[in-house]
C-alpha angles and dihedrals in degrees: 000000000000119000119230115263094242091052091051091053092046090049092048092052089049089053088052088052091051093047094048091044091051094050092045097055095042107081111229106192095180092063107027097183095055092079090047092050093049091046090058091040089055090055091048092051091047093050093045091048090050094049100042106022106029116172130162089246087074088078090061092043092049090047093052096043091043092055094045094046090050094047095047098040104031103016090232136070112255130083107049095037092053093043097049095046094044090049092052091049092048090048091054090052096052098034094099091057093052096057090086094054122102123230094266092052091047089051089054090048090050091052094050090044088055093052092045093050092049092049091045090052091050092050093046091047089053094052101034103036102021089240113170115260104225119184093207090060090053089051090049090051091054096044095046091045091053093047094045099041104075097044091045094051089047090051092047093051090049090052090049091050094058 
């Protein structure tokens, strides 16, 4: 039995989420930036999946990944769970306004959503878990996001085209 095309794409993006989550939480000390890159890639995949392939199951997926990110990174449930669920709810509220945007404008919105989510997570981590607010990490977030954004969007559009 053949699976519908949309389900295959949705499943493939969920596999990308699982892969990037797995690499993010496993500490690779030989290549320190690989965890950082996959952390940002996870957020990009999540945002792209939300914008282009929204399904109600994303609430469950965000809930599960949010809990696991929080447990593995902060040892308590807080930052990622709150951020992912708030972002999905905000997306549902502004979705009707984004229908009129072209693909370039949506790409810009995805990039700014990525930066906003990362900053929101940093601020929440500071207030909820007393995590240190380091300016160099914020700079790394921005630089890696810029370098990773264009190739990721290109990859995602190629996946959607298949």
